[in-house]
C-alpha positions in Angstrom: 5.2 -13.6 -10.2 5.7 -14.7 -6.4 9.6 -14.6 -6.6 11.8 -11.5 -6.3 15.6 -11.1 -6.6 18.4 -12.8 -8.5 21.1 -14.0 -6.3 19.0 -13.6 -3.0 15.9 -15.1 -4.5 12.7 -14.8 -2.4 9.5 -16.8 -3.1 6.5 -16.2 -1.0 3.5 -18.4 -0.7 0.0 -18.6 1.0 -3.3 -16.7 1.0 -5.0 -14.6 3.6 -7.2 -17.5 4.9 -5.3 -20.7 3.9 -3.6 -22.9 6.5 -0.3 -21.2 6.3 1.8 -18.5 4.6 5.6 -18.4 4.4 8.7 -18.1 2.1 11.5 -20.0 0.5 14.7 -18.1 0.4 17.4 -19.2 -2.2 20.9 -17.6 -1.8 21.3 -17.5 2.0 25.1 -18.0 2.4 26.3 -20.9 4.5 27.7 -20.6 8.1 25.4 -17.7 9.1 23.9 -17.9 12.6 20.2 -18.1 12.0 17.3 -19.1 14.3 13.6 -18.1 14.7 14.7 -15.5 17.3 16.5 -13.5 14.4 13.2 -13.5 12.6 10.5 -13.0 15.2 11.0 -9.4 16.3 10.2 -8.0 12.9 7.2 -10.4 12.5 5.9 -9.2 15.8 6.1 -5.7 14.6 4.0 -6.5 11.5 1.5 -8.8 13.0 -2.2 -7.9 13.2 -4.0 -7.1 16.5 -1.0 -5.3 18.0 -2.7 -2.1 18.8 -6.1 -0.2 19.0 -5.3 1.3 15.5 -4.8 -2.1 13.8 -7.1 -4.8 12.6 -8.7 -6.9 15.3 -7.5 -10.1 13.7 -5.4 -11.8 16.2 -2.4 -13.7 15.0 0.6 -14.6 16.9 2.6 -15.0 13.6 5.3 -17.3 15.1 8.0 -18.3 12.5 9.0 -22.0 12.0 12.2 -22.8 10.1 11.6 -25.9 8.0 14.8 -26.2 6.2 18.2 -24.6 5.3 19.6 -24.6 8.8 21.1 -27.1 11.3 22.0 -26.3 14.8 21.1 -22.6 14.2 23.6 -22.4 11.3 22.6 -21.8 7.6 23.7 -24.5 5.4 23.8 -22.6 2.1 20.6 -24.4 0.9 17.3 -22.9 0.5 15.7 -21.7 3.8 12.0 -22.3 4.0 10.0 -20.6 6.9 6.3 -20.9 7.6 3.8 -19.1 9.7 0.5 -20.8 10.4 -2.8 -18.9 10.0 -4.8 -19.4 13.2 -7.5 -16.7 13.2 -9.2 -17.2 9.9 -12.8 -16.3 9.4 -13.7 -17.0 5.7 -17.4 -16.7 6.7 -16.9 -13.0 7.3 -16.8 -12.7 3.5 -20.4 -14.1 2.7 -21.6 -10.6 2.4 -20.1 -10.7 -1.2 -22.5 -13.4 -2.2 -25.6 -11.3 -2.6 -29.1 -13.1 -2.7 -32.1 -11.8 -4.5 -33.7 -10.7 -1.2 -30.8 -8.4 -0.5 -30.9 -6.3 -3.7 -33.7 -3.9 -3.2 -32.4 -1.7 -5.9 -34.6 -0.5 -8.9 -33.4 -1.8 -12.1 -31.6 -4.9 -10.7 -32.3 -8.2 -12.3 -33.6 -11.1 -10.2 -32.8 -14.9 -10.2 -35.0 -17.6 -9.2 -32.0 -19.5 -7.7 -31.5 -18.9 -4.1 -28.7 -21.5 -3.8 -25.4 -21.0 -2.3 -23.0 -18.8 -4.5 -19.5 -19.3 -5.6 -17.1 -16.5 -6.7 -17.8 -17.5 -10.2 -21.4 -16.7 -9.9 -22.6 -13.5 -11.6 -24.2 -12.5 -8.3 -20.8 -12.2 -6.8 -20.0 -8.6 -5.7 -16.4 -7.6 -6.2 -15.3 -5.1 -3.5 -14.4 -1.6 -4.8 -10.7 -1.0 -5.1 -9.9 -4.6 -4.2 -8.1 -7.2 -6.3 -11.3 -9.4 -6.4 -12.4 -8.2 -10.0 -8.9 -8.1 -11.6 -8.0 -11.6 -10.2 -11.3 -13.0 -11.4 -10.9 -11.6 -14.9 -7.4 -12.8 -15.1 -7.8 -16.3 -13.7 -11.5 -17.0 -14.0 -11.4 -17.6 -10.2 -10.3 -15.9 -7.0 -9.9 -16.6 -3.4 -13.3 -17.1 -1.8 -12.3 -15.0 1.3 -10.1 -12.1 2.0 -7.7 -10.8 -0.6 -5.9 -14.2 -1.3 -2.5 -13.4 -2.6 -3.3 -9.7 -2.8 -3.7 -9.8 1.0 -1.3 -8.1 3.3 -0.8 -11.6 4.9 1.5 -12.4 1.9 3.9 -9.9 3.2 4.8 -12.3 6.2 7.1 -14.0 3.8 8.7 -10.7 2.9 9.3 -9.7 6.5 11.0 -13.1 7.1 13.3 -12.8 4.1 14.1 -9.3 5.0 15.1 -10.3 8.6 17.4 -13.0 7.2 18.9 -10.6 4.7 19.6 -8.0 7.5 21.2 -10.8 9.6 23.5 -11.6 6.8 24.3 -8.0 6.0 25.0 -7.1 9.6 27.4 -10.0 9.8 29.4 -8.4 7.0 28.9 -4.7 7.8 28.6 -4.1 11.5 27.2 -0.5 10.9 24.5 -1.5 8.7 21.0 -0.8 9.8 17.5 0.1 8.3 15.0 2.2 10.0 11.5 3.2 8.7 9.0 5.3 10.3 5.6 6.9 9.6 5.9 10.3 8.0 2.2 11.1 7.4 -1.3 9.8 8.1 -3.8 11.5 5.9 -3.2 15.4 6.1 -1.0 15.0 9.3 2.8 15.1 8.4 5.9 14.5 10.2 9.2 15.9 8.6 12.4 14.5 10.1 14.4 17.1 8.4 12.9 20.1 10.4 15.4 21.9 12.3 13.7 21.1 15.7 14.5 17.5 15.4 18.2 18.1 15.3 20.2 15.1 14.1 17.4 12.8 14.5 17.8 11.4 11.0 21.2 10.2 11.9 20.2 8.7 15.3 16.9 7.4 14.9 16.3 3.7 15.9 13.4 1.3 15.7 13.1 1.5 19.5 12.4 5.4 19.1 10.0 4.5 16.3 8.0 2.0 18.3 7.4 4.3 21.2 4.2 5.4 19.5 1.4 3.2 18.1 1.5 5.0 14.9 5.3 4.7 14.7 5.7 8.4 14.2 8.8 9.6 16.2 7.1 12.9 17.3 4.7 11.9 20.1 2.5 14.9 19.8 2.0 14.4 16.1 1.7 10.8 16.7 -1.2 11.3 19.0 -3.0 13.4 16.3 -2.4 10.7 13.8 -3.8 7.9 16.1 -6.8 10.2 17.0 -7.5 10.4 13.3 -7.3 6.8 12.6 -9.5 5.8 15.6 -12.2 8.4 14.6 -12.2 7.1 11.0 -12.6 3.6 12.2 -15.5 4.5 14.2 -17.1 6.1 11.0 -16.3 2.9 9.2 -13.8 4.7 7.0 -10.0 4.6 6.4 -7.1 6.8 5.5 -3.7 6.4 3.8 -0.2 7.8 4.6 3.5 7.5 3.9 6.4 5.6 5.3 10.0 7.0 5.1 13.0 4.7 5.3 16.7 5.3 5.8 19.4 2.6 5.1 22.7 3.3 6.9 26.1 1.6 6.5 25.5 0.6 2.8 28.8 0.1 1.1 29.5 2.0 -2.1 29.1 0.3 -5.3 25.8 -1.5 -5.1 23.4 -1.3 -8.1 23.4 -2.4 -11.7 23.2 0.0 -14.6 21.1 0.6 -16.6 17.9 -1.1 -16.0 18.6 -2.5 -12.4 19.8 0.8 -11.0 19.5 0.6 -7.2 16.6 3.2 -7.0 14.8 1.2 -9.8 14.9 -2.0 -7.8 14.0 -0.3 -4.7 11.0 1.2 -6.6 10.1 -2.2 -7.8 10.2 -3.7 -4.4 8.3 -1.0 -2.6 5.6 -0.8 -5.3 5.0 -4.5 -5.0 3.9 -4.0 -1.4 0.0 -4.2 -1.2 -1.7 -0.7 -1.0 1.4 1.2 -2.4 0.7 4.0 -4.8 3.9 6.1 -4.9 7.8 6.0 -4.3 10.3 8.9 -4.2 14.0 8.8 -3.3 16.2 11.7 -2.1 14.6 14.9 -2.9 12.0 13.2 -4.8 9.4 15.4 -6.3 10.5 18.3 -4.4 13.8 18.2 -6.4 11.8 19.3 -9.4 11.4 22.8 -7.8 15.1 23.2 -7.2 18.0 24.6 -9.3 21.0 22.5 -10.2 23.2 24.6 -8.1 21.0 23.9 -5.1 20.4 20.3 -5.9 23.9 19.1 -6.5 25.6 17.1 -3.7 29.0 18.5 -3.3 31.8 16.0 -2.6 33.9 16.4 0.6 36.4 14.1 2.3 34.8 12.0 5.1 37.6 10.0 6.8 39.1 7.5 4.3 36.6 8.1 1.5 34.6 10.7 -0.2 31.2 11.8 1.0 28.7 14.6 0.2 27.6 17.7 2.0 23.9 17.3 1.2 22.0 14.1 0.2 19.5 15.2 -2.4 20.5 12.0 -4.4 19.4 9.9 -1.6 22.4 7.8 -1.4 22.5 6.6 -5.0 24.1 8.3 -7.9 24.0 6.8 -11.5 22.0 3.9 -10.0 24.9 3.0 -7.7 25.1 3.5 -3.9 27.6 6.2 -2.9 27.9 5.2 0.9 25.6 8.0 2.0 22.5 6.9 3.7 19.8 5.7 1.3 16.6 7.6 2.0 13.2 7.2 0.3 9.4 7.5 0.9 6.7 5.1 0.1 3.0 6.2 -0.3 0.1 3.9 0.9 -3.5 4.4 -0.3 -6.4 4.2 2.4 -7.4 0.5 3.0 -10.1 -0.3 0.5 -12.2 -2.4 3.0 -14.5 0.0 4.9 -17.6 -0.4 6.9 -19.6 2.4 5.1 -22.2 1.4 2.5 -21.1 1.9 -1.1 -23.0 1.7 -4.3 -21.4 -0.9 -6.6 -22.3 -3.8 -9.0 -22.2 -7.5 -9.1 -20.4 -9.3 -12.0 -23.6 -8.8 -14.0 -23.3 -5.1 -13.8 -26.4 -4.8 -11.6 -26.4 -2.4 -8.8 -25.8 -3.5 -5.2 -25.2 -1.7 -1.9 -22.1 -3.2 -0.2 -21.0 -2.7 3.3 -17.9 -4.8 3.7 -17.3 -6.8 6.8 -14.2 -8.6 8.3 -11.3 -7.3 10.3 -9.1 -4.8 8.5 -6.7 -1.9 9.3 -8.3 1.6 9.1 -4.7 2.7 8.2 -1.9 0.4 7.1 1.2 2.6 7.6 2.1 1.7 11.1 2.2 -2.1 10.2 3.8 -1.3 6.9 6.9 0.0 8.6 8.7 -3.4 9.0 7.5 -4.5 5.5 9.3 -1.5 4.0 12.4 -2.2 6.0 12.3 -5.9 4.8 11.9 -5.1 1.2 14.8 -2.6 1.4 16.9 -5.4 3.1 16.1 -7.9 0.3 17.1 -5.3 -2.3 20.5 -4.5 -0.7 21.2 -8.2 0.0 20.5 -9.2 -3.6 22.7 -6.2 -4.9 25.5 -7.1 -2.5 25.6 -10.7 -3.7 25.5 -9.6 -7.2 28.3 -7.2 -6.7 30.4 -10.1 -5.0 30.2 -12.1 -8.4 32.6 -9.4 -9.8 35.3 -10.0 -7.2 
């Protein structure tokens, strides 16, 4: 499905090489100040071509609000926003249409037809670990260039909807903020909880995160991450990593037991982002190695409400927010498009050697940071509007 959420309903549209991508947002409350300037900063953080460790596709990704506002104020009607695709190169994907003269592998069948091939042709070569094959098998057709709906271009709509959600939530909760950062690239890790970083987990901002290309707050570690990414790019290879995220100023009581627990909807949102392979919240998998006496978050009085000494629960207990920061981490696999030649097959099952072309990130985590923030904002906005129906 291309829609997410109940009371804050987000529907994205567009493919990687079509005319435009965007989003329709149903559930934006009326009388909220909202213009393109509220959206553009996050889109600019997500856009391709922003640094030497990103894809060379050069898109300005300028948002245009088409409906749902008047004079910079939301009307309470669906908000539609689009972003034009300007730097499309569908011809970069002709390498998937293997001709007879290109085979050169023993045991491969031959065909007397040298005509132009379509994605439905048995000579079509689905790229390893891409959505080409699964989309084709599901629909009998797939986008002729790029990843289509599976492309990260689709996430533009998510980032727009997340920026709108953040604007709304900050209107109601002035202390609300979401900050994500790169916590690992390949084997290189950054742990914000280490003693040497002091209270950085409480004071971290997007400005601090954006001081490095890799969006890792430790500049020494960031430089190592960037060096690794650049070296792999030169080799025609890629690497994965993780993004950590913290949500502050979240009110208590958000989340719907039993099947729509807040961590469950966050997991759903994060694992719907392209290239994600894992999600953990609070202590995550490390919590499995702890005793209950170590893991339990002891309650204490914090001002006019209860809080906890530790936050192994990650700000959520029983599927409901407890007003502590919501902290989670998302794992991203290495980008599947690499320049190295790989042995694979066409749709007939005959061997091919495929060296992918096109412009792609050698590591996605630095550009995934605003996408993770956006999906967190969408989930929290939807949960808040759901909770409001009870009052």
